[in-house]
C-alpha positions, 0 to 999 in steps of 0.5 A: 016195729019196722014199718019200712019195706026193705029196699035193695041198695038202701041204707037203714039204721037200727035204732035199738042197736044204733048201727047202719046197714045196707039191704043187699038182697031180699029173698021172698021165697025164703022170707029173708033179708040180707044186710051188710053193715058199714064194716063189711060184715053180712047178716040175715034177718027173716021177715018176722024179725025185720018187722019187730026191729025199729028201722029208720031210713038213713043216708049212706055213710061218707066212707062206707066204701072204705071197708070194701077197698082192701088194696087201695087203688089197684091198677091191675083192675083197670080195663083200659090198661094194656096187657103186656105178656113180656112181663111174665116169666116163661112158664116152661122155666118152672118145670123141674127136670125128671133126672135124678142127681144129674143122671139121665136115663137113655 
């Protein structure tokens, strides 16, 4: 039985399933607890299920952020990077002509 009160951003281990997860949300109105596992998958438990689980407090795994980092270091997300509009093509160059077979209507 889980005697642990779920705390957001805390890691726990399900002793029966032997998996680590982080509590990411607690919705008291809906009586649900949303968790995210090491691999990035998300699950939801109701309060009754949580109370029946064997849940132990745990340390965050060393590489837990790797599951969220799909592209590695992305320089485009750097807020200090200077924006340079000359690197983009002219948006008008992608507009296709309305002429048919090179003939223009006058």
